VEXKE-57632 format. One record per residue: residue number from 0; z, x, y negated of N, C-alpha, C in turn. Coordinates in steps of 0.001 Angstrom, whole numbers. Each point is the difference from the previous one (the first is absolute). Layout:
! VEXKE-57632
R:NUM:Z:X:Y:Z:X:Y:Z:X:Y
...
//
This chain:
! VEXKE-57632
R:0:15457:-32344:-8852:-831:524:826:-903:772:-642
R:1:-607:994:956:-921:1158:-662:-1103:-360:-421
R:2:-548:230:-887:-1406:-407:-185:-1189:967:728
R:3:-156:-258:1082:-864:1081:405:-1320:332:-534
R:4:-694:-994:-475:-1478:116:-694:392:974:-1301
R:5:1139:-137:-540:82:943:-1097:325:1264:119
R:6:907:-27:1359:92:1468:420:-1054:736:795
R:7:-986:-893:755:-1168:693:133:-1006:400:-528
R:8:246:-701:-1372:-1001:487:-1142:531:1372:-688
R:9:1308:-56:-144:400:1185:-595:45:1251:1012
R:10:-130:-162:1199:79:1369:855:-1486:16:179
R:11:-970:-949:-136:-1636:309:-237:-257:995:-1134
R:12:814:-436:-1085:-399:586:-1570:619:1492:-126
R:13:850:275:692:560:1148:69:-678:850:986
R:14:-637:-128:1023:-662:470:846:-1453:285:-380
R:15:-396:-674:-1250:-1234:-82:-492:130:1091:-870
R:16:1289:89:-918:154:1080:-917:8:1354:588
R:17:870:152:1121:-263:1092:967:-927:775:528
R:18:-995:-1232:395:-1244:331:485:-853:552:-1267
R:19:240:-438:-986:-894:391:-1221:371:1417:-346
R:20:1188:448:114:440:1268:-206:-706:1000:1016
R:21:239:-135:1041:-606:909:796:-1320:9:291
R:22:-752:-1067:-694:-1449:-45:290:-506:707:-1412
R:23:756:167:-847:-609:309:-1442:-1045:1177:178
R:24:-1252:-72:-548:-737:894:12:-1388:-205:960
R:25:169:-1225:1193:-958:-50:733:-791:-1454:-517
R:26:-994:-204:806:-845:-1208:-232:816:-1352:142
R:27:-357:-881:-689:700:-1238:231:-335:-923:1268
R:28:-991:206:673:-353:-448:1424:1067:576:948
R:29:206:1307:-78:728:626:762:1552:-52:-276
R:30:437:-364:-1240:973:-192:-370:653:-1314:489
R:31:-1080:-910:228:331:-1580:317:88:193:1506
R:32:-556:776:662:-154:238:1488:1734:510:289
R:33:329:1068:-408:1513:540:-89:923:-947:-120
R:34:-47:-900:-1130:964:-1315:-378:-74:-892:1382
R:35:-1249:-379:487:55:-935:1003:619:770:1370
R:36:-253:1306:292:556:670:1028:1558:90:-16
R:37:455:108:-893:1514:195:-427:754:-1473:37
R:38:-628:-969:-356:299:-1464:-73:50:-500:1384
R:39:-1201:206:647:-254:-379:1381:1110:707:954
R:40:416:1201:136:824:851:575:1396:-770:-54
R:41:271:-255:-1301:1605:-837:-357:-127:-978:570
R:42:-1140:-898:-246:-68:-1530:354:171:-64:1519
R:43:-816:877:788:-274:-172:1428:1283:587:610
R:44:497:898:-731:1053:682:791:-760:1134:1194
R:45:-1196:212:-137:-703:770:1125:-1212:864:-608
R:46:-302:800:979:-823:1239:-508:-1655:-340:671
R:47:227:-1288:849:-1544:-376:366:-569:-579:-973
R:48:-1463:308:220:-822:-339:-1107:-44:-1716:-82
R:49:6:-514:1395:-352:-1388:-22:1211:-606:-433
R:50:1280:562:39:1278:-668:-558:-8:186:-1501
R:51:-511:1229:-354:-30:109:-1445:-1010:-1192:-607
R:52:-1261:-37:432:-941:-954:-462:859:-1501:13
R:53:581:-236:1094:653:-1335:-66:1017:-146:-1172
R:54:550:1204:-387:1058:-124:-903:-557:-223:-1242
R:55:-1056:405:-305:-651:-270:-1225:-464:-1534:-253
R:56:-119:-772:1224:-374:-1372:-147:-1025:-418:-835
R:57:-1186:739:125:-1336:-356:-954:-572:-1223:398
R:58:-795:-710:-764:-903:-1132:331:-1093:286:489
R:59:83:949:962:-1374:285:747:250:281:1257
R:60:-760:-16:1095:184:411:1397:794:1249:54
R:61:943:-58:783:862:1211:446:-1060:1206:422
R:62:-1019:37:646:-650:815:254:-610:719:-1012
R:63:-479:-509:-891:-603:360:-1424:975:806:-678
R:64:1243:-371:16:915:1000:-454:423:1128:425
R:65:-59:57:1485:296:972:879:-1345:892:-154
R:66:-1192:-562:-156:-1137:1138:-105:162:861:-1455
R:67:333:-943:-948:-139:505:-1415:1085:1070:79
R:68:1324:-156:241:1105:1086:218:-315:1047:683
R:69:-688:-130:1383:-501:971:606:-962:1047:-438
R:70:-1086:-657:-825:-842:637:-563:598:970:-1175
R:71:718:-748:-688:814:729:-1181:761:1225:460
R:72:813:10:1115:862:777:495:-1015:1176:574
R:73:-1103:-227:584:-829:1050:443:-352:711:-908
R:74:-429:-507:-1260:-680:912:-1191:983:304:-1094
R:75:1347:-166:192:806:136:-874:269:1701:-254
R:76:-105:464:-1268:217:1285:-167:746:472:-1112
R:77:1116:-707:-646:725:136:-781:1491:238:172
R:78:209:339:1150:1472:389:753:946:981:-1067
R:79:-812:1195:-200:379:1085:-977:543:-271:-1205
R:80:-1053:-1027:-699:482:-643:-1339:1186:-860:161
R:81:61:-886:942:1256:-913:15:1014:769:376
R:82:30:972:1018:1262:907:187:536:736:-1424
R:83:-1084:516:-764:136:559:-1237:772:-901:-952
R:84:-416:-1183:-199:464:-1080:-968:1398:-485:432
R:85:50:129:1612:1450:-636:607:1157:1045:-551
R:86:-284:1278:105:703:973:-105:682:189:-1398
R:87:-997:-301:-962:-138:-157:-1575:1209:-923:-205
R:88:39:-1074:810:785:-1407:-305:1260:555:461
R:89:274:736:1246:1574:143:390:449:1199:-602
R:90:-704:827:-587:350:1130:-685:1575:-157:-802
R:91:-247:-873:-684:1369:5:-969:1206:-461:932
R:92:-21:-288:1077:1133:-448:798:662:1331:654
R:93:-911:920:116:271:1286:787:908:1078:-1104
R:94:1223:514:638:674:713:-955:714:1016:1016
R:95:1018:874:-597:719:900:846:796:-505:1191
R:96:271:-1148:-89:1042:-895:688:-878:-709:1215
R:97:-1323:170:-78:-859:-829:1126:146:724:1230
R:98:203:-797:1087:75:723:1299:-1299:-709:559
R:99:-890:1037:583:-1083:42:468:-45:-314:1858
R:100:164:-841:417:-53:-369:1400:-1254:637:752
R:101:-59:1080:766:-1017:741:772:-44:-468:1283
R:102:-1108:-312:735:351:-474:1338:-1290:-244:737
R:103:-398:325:1050:-1223:-461:864:537:-907:816
R:104:-1167:-769:526:69:-1349:718:-1173:-258:1108
R:105:-133:-1012:262:-1160:-327:660:-415:-1577:113
R:106:-1196:-319:-29:-343:-1483:262:-821:57:1279
R:107:758:-881:1038:-351:-175:969:-930:-1350:165
R:108:-1111:262:780:-1075:-966:293:-24:-530:1617
R:109:720:-776:466:109:-191:1431:-1282:-723:424
R:110:-684:-743:-866:-982:-860:440:-1466:282:-302
R:111:-208:1259:-600:-1483:150:-438:-445:1252:907
R:112:-1439:-114:23:-642:1204:653:-1220:366:-922
R:113:-369:-395:-922:-1073:216:-886:197:544:-1227
R:114:1179:25:-556:341:845:-1263:-386:1310:-91
R:115:-799:728:-1131:-329:1315:-150:1098:843:11
R:116:-266:1123:859:924:1288:117:1424:-420:505
R:117:124:-887:783:1016:-696:477:879:1153:882
R:118:1240:230:-418:927:1254:331:799:-619:920
R:119:678:1170:788:1203:-242:986:1245:145:-877
R:120:1295:-630:-149:922:115:-812:1360:-409:738
R:121:1123:769:-733:1150:-363:962:686:-1304:-604
R:122:145:-1238:705:511:-1211:-637:1581:233:-267
R:123:507:94:-1540:1173:287:-151:1008:-942:578
R:124:-518:-1488:344:919:-649:302:268:-171:1642
R:125:-1277:394:675:331:35:1359:-42:1331:698
R:126:-455:1105:-761:14:1371:576:-1297:239:755
R:127:-679:-921:327:-1230:-80:492:-1365:731:-693
R:128:-747:408:661:-1464:372:-240:-827:-972:-128
R:129:-426:-382:-1240:-835:-1369:-18:-1238:449:-971
R:130:-1110:-982:-181:-1219:71:-792:587:-202:-1257
R:131:-585:801:-1184:575:-206:-1527:-298:1005:-813
R:132:561:64:-859:-270:863:-1132:1154:799:-607
R:133:-7:1245:-401:1040:580:-765:220:-411:-1234
R:134:1359:-150:-943:-93:-84:-1067:1215:690:-527
R:135:-444:121:-1623:1004:852:-440:253:-528:-1423
R:136:1188:-258:-459:390:-569:-1273:1214:565:-681
R:137:-28:-3:-1270:878:384:-1076:205:-1155:-907
R:138:1582:-357:275:445:-1264:-992:849:653:-1314
R:139:19:-875:-730:1083:551:-1174:983:-1062:-191
R:140:1312:728:2:996:-986:-235:549:379:-1253
R:141:23:-1025:-1077:283:349:-1201:1517:-868:-367
R:142:415:493:-1168:1127:-1064:-477:-38:-904:-905
R:143:-1476:-322:248:-471:-1385:-676:-187:-1217:669
R:144:-313:461:1317:-116:-932:841:483:-23:1431
R:145:534:-1026:838:695:145:1122:-1052:348:1036
R:146:-997:-174:-116:-1079:29:1135:-698:1173:-211
R:147:-431:884:967:-908:1233:-510:-1217:-474:211
R:148:-1042:723:-1017:-1268:-468:79:-1170:1274:346
R:149:-713:-172:771:-1051:1079:346:-623:810:-949
R:150:278:1275:454:-880:908:-1026:-1097:603:624
R:151:-145:387:1227:-1097:572:744:278:-545:1421
R:152:-1378:-514:500:72:-418:1296:-1632:465:611
R:153:104:198:1047:-1369:650:955:254:-315:1360
R:154:-1149:-791:476:29:-290:1171:-1012:1004:607
R:155:202:647:1295:-1398:1090:351:352:-15:1243
R:156:-1166:547:864:-17:328:1164:-261:1324:440
R:157:260:818:1295:-97:1093:355:-1680:153:356
R:158:-507:-1313:289:-1542:180:393:-748:199:-1185
R:159:215:-283:-1139:-713:393:-1217:-466:1399:-178
R:160:-1316:-155:-353:-770:1361:-311:690:940:-535
R:161:739:-397:-1106:521:1066:-1274:1766:-153:461
R:162:65:-298:1113:1639:32:528:577:1495:328
R:163:866:544:-761:550:1219:297:1361:-284:947
R:164:1064:-369:-649:1211:-59:833:856:-1212:-897
R:165:1060:-429:810:906:-814:-725:765:836:-1058
R:166:218:1268:286:891:623:-1046:-1096:-95:-1485
R:167:-1334:300:494:-858:336:-1345:27:-1386:-687
R:168:54:-1310:931:207:-1191:-1200:1232:-261:-476
R:169:1088:522:410:1294:-208:-625:-259:1166:-1102
R:170:-398:972:5:-39:1074:-1272:-1292:-853:-929
R:171:-727:-406:471:-917:-897:-1169:797:-871:-969
R:172:932:-717:556:892:-1169:-458:937:887:-782
R:173:710:994:468:995:824:-936:-554:515:-1231
R:174:-1414:598:242:-730:541:-1192:-131:-1120:-1086
R:175:-368:-1088:675:-713:-1066:-986:1454:-358:-811
R:176:1172:-103:390:1257:-331:-540:24:1177:-1347
R:177:-35:1097:497:20:1424:-1045:-1164:-168:-717
R:178:-1108:-623:45:-1029:23:-1007:99:-1198:-972
R:179:649:-1045:533:167:-1279:-858:1449:-250:-679
R:180:1051:857:648:1399:-213:-682:666:1380:-84
R:181:-777:1030:224:935:1287:-399:982:120:989
R:182:1448:349:-848:906:414:676:1089:-1361:-64
R:183:-620:-941:-444:1050:-1116:242:340:-343:1175
R:184:1294:-592:220:468:-692:1311:245:715:793
R:185:668:-773:1268:669:953:1198:-975:-562:1166
R:186:-556:1069:650:-884:-287:1348:741:-239:1193
R:187:269:-1120:619:736:-149:1119:-831:-196:917
R:188:131:1054:1451:-853:91:960:870:-404:1095
R:189:-604:-674:1117:380:-93:1401:105:1155:892
R:190:750:150:916:-80:1104:1030:-1068:-239:702
R:191:-386:1346:360:-1734:6:245:-360:995:-1093
R:192:405:-98:-1398:-516:837:-758:692:1065:-218
R:193:988:607:648:860:814:167:-543:1290:783
R:194:-1157:337:-230:-673:1323:648:-332:1228:-1080
R:195:-165:802:425:-351:1238:-954:-1104:-224:-1009
R:196:-1151:-784:576:-1181:-231:-1016:706:-729:-1085
R:197:491:-994:-160:617:-771:-817:1041:747:-1115
R:198:859:925:845:1192:533:-856:-827:1139:-741
R:199:-912:513:603:-923:1099:-739:-581:-658:-1320
R:200:-777:-1330:167:-485:-641:-1072:842:-430:-1150
R:201:1455:-201:613:915:-586:-1071:237:1256:-848
R:202:211:1002:834:644:1270:-819:-1157:656:-1170
R:203:-1286:-252:533:-654:279:-987:-98:-873:-1266
R:204:310:-1310:240:-246:-1097:-1154:1507:142:-828
R:205:787:698:644:1425:160:-466:-124:951:-1444
R:206:-607:-322:-970:52:927:-1134:1128:-307:-720
R:207:730:-1125:8:1338:-246:-808:957:-719:876
R:208:1339:-374:-416:694:-867:443:-101:-1442:-168
R:209:-1398:42:-864:-233:-1543:-313:-412:-565:1150
R:210:-895:676:892:-341:-569:1083:681:-69:1517
R:211:-102:-1015:403:1047:-175:1065:-474:-586:1475
R:212:138:434:1124:-222:-622:1176:1113:109:914
R:213:0:-1338:759:947:-257:796:-600:-258:1218
R:214:461:408:1148:-625:-257:1296:1161:-448:907
R:215:-124:-1164:748:1108:-276:1004:-118:991:1363
R:216:1092:349:336:-22:761:802:170:-479:1451
//
């Protein structure tokens, strides 16, 4: 019979180790908050703050847990540092055989009217135009792990003040790859990126045969 208490402890210990690596250089209270959010997300399998709070199962009222996490989220300002630490951790797995899967998507919010900068997006499942947000993701598929892991992720709205275009958001992600991983890996893009703006960009980046782009037609 599986010893679930021992398994749970091992998972929590590995999660704690991972959290310490990505929060290196930030204050202890903020690092603790990051660990609690990651653990709560995994335990509850939900992104709702109330469910994350339930996942923590603290010996205080649920309302107090929700209020604390909400206040910490509102004032959290270490995103860039965490991203930097995360990239440093995964860099050793990236090599010339890595496939970077580049694709845009969306998050549909069927039942909300109060989110900031709520956009109108095309639901990829139904083809209908719904309330939600655009999403751009780059995941790395390596020869070390069967599952890909996220390298770059951005949720954005066309109603934000600094929004330029969907293409501009894609270029930000591609430039992020170049800045952090140079010419390593193969960039695989879905159809929709087969327009002249992207071909021109790829041609400018193609300084040698070490850099390769694949686009589905």
